[in-house]
Every structure is written in C-alpha cells, then in structure tokens.
C-alpha positions as CSV (number, residue, x, y, z in Angstrom):
1,M,0.0,0.0,0.0
2,S,1.2,3.5,-0.8
3,Y,-0.2,6.6,0.8
4,S,-0.8,9.8,-1.0
5,F,-1.8,13.2,0.4
6,T,-2.8,14.8,-2.8
7,D,-5.4,17.6,-2.2
8,R,-4.8,17.4,1.5
9,V,-3.7,20.5,3.5
10,A,-1.5,20.2,6.5
11,I,-0.3,22.6,9.3
12,V,2.8,21.6,11.1
13,T,3.8,23.7,14.1
14,G,7.4,24.2,15.1
15,A,8.4,23.0,11.7
16,G,11.6,25.0,11.1
17,G,13.9,22.2,12.1
18,G,14.1,18.8,13.7
19,L,10.9,16.7,13.8
20,G,8.6,19.3,12.4
21,R,10.8,19.8,9.4
22,C,11.0,16.1,8.7
23,H,7.2,15.8,9.0
24,S,6.6,18.7,6.6
25,L,9.0,17.4,4.0
26,E,7.5,13.9,4.0
27,L,3.9,15.2,3.8
28,A,4.9,17.5,0.9
29,K,6.7,14.7,-0.8
30,R,3.5,12.7,-0.8
31,G,1.4,15.5,-2.2
32,A,0.2,17.5,0.8
33,R,0.2,21.3,0.7
34,V,1.9,22.4,3.9
35,V,1.8,25.4,6.2
36,V,5.2,25.4,7.8
37,N,4.9,27.2,11.1
38,D,7.8,28.2,13.2
39,L,8.4,31.2,15.5
40,G,12.1,30.9,14.9
41,G,13.1,31.3,18.5
42,A,15.8,29.7,20.6
43,V,15.2,26.4,22.4
44,D,14.0,28.3,25.5
45,G,11.4,30.3,23.4
46,T,13.3,33.6,23.3
47,G,13.8,35.6,20.1
48,G,12.1,35.0,16.8
49,S,12.8,34.9,13.0
50,S,10.9,33.6,10.0
51,D,14.1,32.3,8.4
52,A,13.8,28.7,9.6
53,A,10.3,28.3,8.3
54,M,11.2,29.9,5.0
55,D,14.1,27.5,4.6
56,V,11.9,24.5,4.9
57,V,9.4,26.0,2.4
58,E,12.2,26.5,-0.1
59,E,13.2,22.9,0.4
60,I,9.7,21.8,-0.3
61,K,9.3,24.0,-3.4
62,A,12.7,22.9,-4.7
63,A,11.4,19.3,-4.6
64,G,8.3,20.3,-6.5
65,G,5.9,20.6,-3.6
66,E,3.6,23.4,-2.3
67,A,4.2,25.2,1.0
68,I,3.9,28.5,2.7
69,A,5.6,29.8,5.8
70,N,4.0,31.2,9.0
71,G,5.8,32.8,11.9
72,G,2.9,32.9,14.4
73,S,3.3,31.8,18.0
74,V,1.1,28.9,19.0
75,A,1.0,30.3,22.5
76,D,-0.8,33.4,21.2
77,R,-4.4,32.9,20.0
78,S,-4.1,35.3,17.1
79,G,-0.8,33.6,16.1
80,A,-2.5,30.2,16.2
81,Q,-5.5,31.6,14.1
82,S,-3.1,33.2,11.6
83,M,-1.7,29.8,10.4
84,V,-5.2,28.4,9.9
85,D,-6.2,31.6,8.1
86,D,-3.2,31.3,5.9
87,A,-4.1,27.7,5.0
88,M,-7.7,28.6,4.2
89,S,-6.7,31.6,2.2
90,A,-4.2,29.6,0.1
91,W,-6.0,26.3,-0.3
92,G,-9.5,26.5,1.3
93,R,-9.3,23.7,3.8
94,V,-7.2,22.1,6.6
95,D,-7.1,18.3,6.8
96,I,-4.1,17.7,9.0
97,L,-2.7,19.4,12.1
98,I,0.6,18.2,13.7
99,N,1.0,20.0,17.1
100,N,4.8,19.8,17.3
101,A,5.9,23.2,18.6
102,G,7.8,23.2,21.9
103,I,10.4,24.8,24.1
104,L,12.5,23.8,27.1
105,R,13.1,25.6,30.4
106,D,14.7,22.8,32.3
107,K,15.5,23.1,36.0
108,S,14.8,21.2,39.1
109,F,11.4,22.0,40.6
110,A,13.0,23.5,43.7
111,K,14.9,26.0,41.6
112,M,12.3,26.6,38.8
113,E,10.6,30.0,38.6
114,L,6.9,29.7,38.1
115,D,7.1,31.9,35.0
116,D,9.3,29.1,33.4
117,F,6.7,26.6,34.3
118,Q,3.9,28.7,32.8
119,I,5.6,29.4,29.5
120,V,6.3,25.8,28.8
121,L,2.7,25.0,29.5
122,D,1.6,27.9,27.3
123,V,3.6,26.6,24.3
124,H,3.2,22.9,24.5
125,L,-0.3,22.4,26.0
126,V,-2.1,25.7,25.5
127,G,-0.4,26.1,22.1
128,A,-1.8,22.7,21.0
129,V,-5.2,23.8,22.3
130,N,-5.1,27.1,20.5
131,V,-4.3,25.7,17.1
132,T,-6.7,22.7,17.5
133,K,-9.5,25.1,18.5
134,A,-8.8,27.1,15.3
135,V,-9.0,24.1,13.0
136,W,-11.8,22.2,14.8
137,P,-14.8,23.9,13.2
138,I,-13.2,23.5,9.8
139,M,-12.6,19.8,10.3
140,R,-16.2,19.3,11.6
141,E,-17.6,21.0,8.6
142,Q,-15.5,18.9,6.3
143,N,-16.3,15.7,8.3
144,Y,-12.6,14.9,8.1
145,G,-9.6,15.7,10.1
146,R,-6.4,14.2,11.4
147,I,-4.7,15.7,14.5
148,V,-1.4,14.6,16.0
149,M,-0.3,15.7,19.5
150,T,3.4,15.3,20.5
151,T,4.1,13.9,24.0
152,S,7.4,12.4,25.2
153,P,8.8,9.8,27.6
154,T,9.1,12.6,30.1
155,G,5.4,13.2,29.9
156,L,4.6,9.5,30.2
157,Y,7.3,8.4,32.7
158,G,9.0,11.6,34.1
159,N,12.5,13.0,34.1
160,F,14.5,15.0,36.5
161,G,14.5,18.7,35.9
162,Q,11.5,18.6,33.6
163,T,8.4,19.0,35.7
164,N,7.0,21.8,33.5
165,Y,7.7,19.9,30.3
166,G,6.4,16.6,31.7
167,A,3.1,18.2,32.9
168,A,2.6,19.9,29.5
169,K,3.4,16.7,27.5
170,L,1.1,14.5,29.5
171,G,-1.6,17.2,29.3
172,Q,-1.6,16.7,25.5
173,V,-2.4,13.1,26.1
174,G,-5.4,14.0,28.3
175,F,-6.5,16.5,25.7
176,M,-6.3,13.8,23.0
177,H,-8.4,11.3,25.0
178,S,-11.4,13.6,25.1
179,L,-10.9,14.9,21.5
180,K,-11.0,11.4,20.2
181,I,-14.5,11.0,21.6
182,E,-15.8,14.4,20.6
183,G,-14.4,14.2,17.0
184,A,-15.3,10.6,16.1
185,K,-18.7,11.4,14.7
186,N,-17.1,13.9,12.3
187,N,-14.3,11.6,11.2
188,I,-11.7,13.6,13.2
189,H,-9.1,11.2,14.5
190,T,-6.7,12.5,17.2
191,N,-3.6,10.6,18.1
192,T,-0.3,11.3,19.9
193,I,3.3,10.6,18.9
194,A,5.8,9.9,21.7
195,P,9.2,10.4,20.0
196,V,12.8,10.0,21.0
197,A,15.0,11.8,18.5
198,A,18.2,13.7,18.3
199,T,17.2,17.3,17.7
200,R,18.2,20.8,18.8
201,M,15.9,20.4,21.8
202,T,17.4,17.1,23.0
203,E,21.1,17.6,22.2
204,D,21.9,18.1,25.9
205,L,19.7,15.2,27.0
206,I,20.7,12.4,24.6
207,P,24.3,11.1,24.8
208,E,26.3,12.0,21.7
209,S,27.1,8.4,21.1
210,A,23.3,7.6,20.7
211,Q,22.4,10.6,18.6
212,A,23.4,9.2,15.2
213,A,20.9,6.3,15.6
214,L,18.0,8.6,16.7
215,G,17.5,10.8,13.7
216,P,14.2,12.7,13.6
217,E,13.5,11.2,10.2
218,L,12.9,7.8,11.9
219,V,9.9,9.3,13.8
220,T,8.3,10.8,10.8
221,P,6.9,7.5,9.3
222,A,4.8,7.0,12.5
223,V,3.6,10.6,12.4
224,V,2.6,10.5,8.8
225,Y,0.7,7.2,9.3
226,L,-1.3,9.0,12.0
227,C,-2.2,11.6,9.3
228,T,-3.6,9.0,6.8
229,E,-7.2,8.0,6.3
230,D,-6.4,4.7,8.0
231,A,-5.2,6.4,11.2
232,P,-6.5,5.0,14.5
233,N,-8.2,7.2,17.0
234,G,-6.8,7.9,20.5
235,V,-3.5,6.0,20.3
236,I,-0.1,6.9,21.8
237,L,2.5,5.7,19.2
238,Q,6.1,5.6,20.4
239,A,8.9,6.0,17.9
240,Q,12.7,5.9,18.3
241,G,15.5,4.8,16.1
242,G,13.3,2.6,14.0
243,Q,11.5,1.0,16.9
244,Y,7.8,1.6,17.1
245,S,5.4,0.6,19.9
246,I,2.2,1.6,21.7
247,A,2.0,3.2,25.1
248,C,-1.3,3.1,27.0
249,I,-3.0,3.5,30.3
250,V,-4.0,0.1,31.8
251,E,-6.2,-0.9,34.8
252,N,-6.2,-4.1,36.8
253,V,-9.3,-5.8,38.4
254,G,-8.1,-4.8,41.8
255,V,-9.7,-6.0,45.1
256,N,-13.2,-5.4,46.3
257,L,-13.0,-4.5,50.0
258,G,-16.6,-3.5,50.4
259,T,-18.2,-0.3,51.7
260,N,-16.6,-0.5,55.1
261,A,-13.0,-0.6,54.0
262,S,-10.4,1.0,56.4
263,V,-7.0,2.4,55.9
264,E,-5.7,-0.9,57.4
265,D,-7.6,-2.9,54.9
266,I,-5.9,-0.9,52.1
267,A,-2.5,-1.6,53.7
268,D,-3.2,-5.3,54.2
269,N,-4.3,-5.7,50.6
270,Y,-2.0,-3.3,48.9
271,E,0.1,-5.9,47.1
272,K,-3.1,-7.4,45.5
273,I,-4.4,-4.0,44.7
274,C,-1.2,-3.3,42.8
275,D,-1.0,-6.6,41.0
276,L,-0.9,-5.9,37.3
277,T,-0.7,-9.5,36.1
278,D,-4.1,-9.3,34.2
279,A,-4.1,-5.5,33.6
280,K,-5.6,-4.3,30.4
281,P,-6.4,-1.0,28.6
282,R,-9.5,0.4,30.2
283,G,-11.9,-0.3,27.4
284,M,-10.8,-4.0,27.2
285,L,-11.1,-4.4,30.9
286,Q,-14.7,-3.0,30.9
287,L,-15.7,-5.3,28.1
288,N,-14.3,-8.4,29.9
289,Q,-16.3,-7.5,33.0
290,M,-19.7,-7.2,31.1
C-alpha cells in the first residue's frame, strides 16, 4: 500500500527544524500542501525569526511541492489563528494538524521559577489547544480531520528537571483522550506521537554516542501514518531509532474490600491492589467485566 496526500492541506507547528521539518518534507513529498509554522526562536522560546520556516518552504518548493511559511506563535491565540487563516486563504481547507511546537526551560522544581513553568505549559499544551481550536470547526464542517499531538517519555514516565515539560506533555495526552471521543462522529481522529529523537531540543539530553541512531526522520513514518485516512483514534504511538510501539494506560481488576474498607484494609491488601498481572487497557477491561 502506498499513501498519497494529494489535495490534503497540513499545518505543522514548530516545523523550522528537527521533527517538524521532517514531517513537513515527507507530507509534501506525498502531495500535501503544507503550512510550515515556526516562530524561529531559541530552544527556550526567546527571540524569533521567519528564516527557519522559509528555509523549509524553499526545500519543499525545490522538490516540486507546495508550502507557505507562517511565523505565528502557538501560545498566542491570534498567532494560532493566523496559520489556519493562511491555510484557508491559500487552499480553502485544513485536513491535518501536527502539534509539534515546543520549548524547554529545564531546571529542578525547587529552583524553577513559576514563569518558566507557565511558559512551557503555554507553548506545549495551551499552544496545542489554541491551534486545535482554530481548526476544529473547519474539520467538523468537512467531516474529516487528522490531528497529532506530541508527547514524550518525560510526559509518560517523568524525568529529573522537567516537571514543567512533563506536565505539558502528559496534558496533551489527556487532551487527546477527550478529543478522540468528541471528534469521532465527524471523522476527526486525534492521536499522539511519543518520539525520542536527536534534535536541537534534545542535544543536551541524549548522549552524543546515541544521537546518530536517533534521527528525527525515523519518527516521521509513524507521524505520517497518523495523518492518513487509515489512522487509528486515540493512540499513543512511540517511535525511536526505527523501533515503534504503543503506550497506553491500563487498569487491573483490583480488590473489592466492600463499603466499610479501612486504611488498614488498604495496607493489608496493597500488594493485591497493585497486581498488574491481568491489567488491560480500560476499554478492554470493561468489556471483559460485562
């Protein structure tokens, strides 16, 4: 099977380099018309320039594709709306949104300023909300849409010095879980990619010896699959170095201690309560109990 995105329009945020650039190039190679969004700032979100986005647009055009650049900030509602307006003005529709934009303000929680916590939430989580809100009515009217959130192992499992980043990244997963329900009737599928890749944002986190095997281009096939008509709905797809897997929240059957359970009862049964031997994703567990 070969996938084509001819006549599809995609918006990719934070697409001036790294993962977003790779996603944009592959979508354009397969026929999509792409809004390449990038604020052009530093890793911590400071500064700004349209050069990065324009460079990717030129790459796409040189290869025979169609693309336009947008320098709006996802954290700003008007900036988020501007990239959707650009897509509609140029091509009259939006079929795909990849929420990829992000920044880092790493520091241990004890030393972190709340402003640094807030701005990371504003870019990763609220930014994804802002752009998704702008495309949502368009996708509903079309009865078609594919939305990809970007989480990370930090969001799923935690990492020292990244409480702000982890909270924002897991927040996108929670956002997805409700969007998958609300969008299903209009054929809007929302999924999440959990990448590990050597990019500008991760160069201080991934050992240099491992970076060569973790190219961002190895994440892109998974992301592009989540943009196809065959995309699932509500999945967290992990991708790193050619390895692809699913992450999910599971539940076990647990222990019924009755309506008079005490603290001591919880303590006495805690090992059984925590037994994940037969744990399953929530939907599967509920079906098995019916």
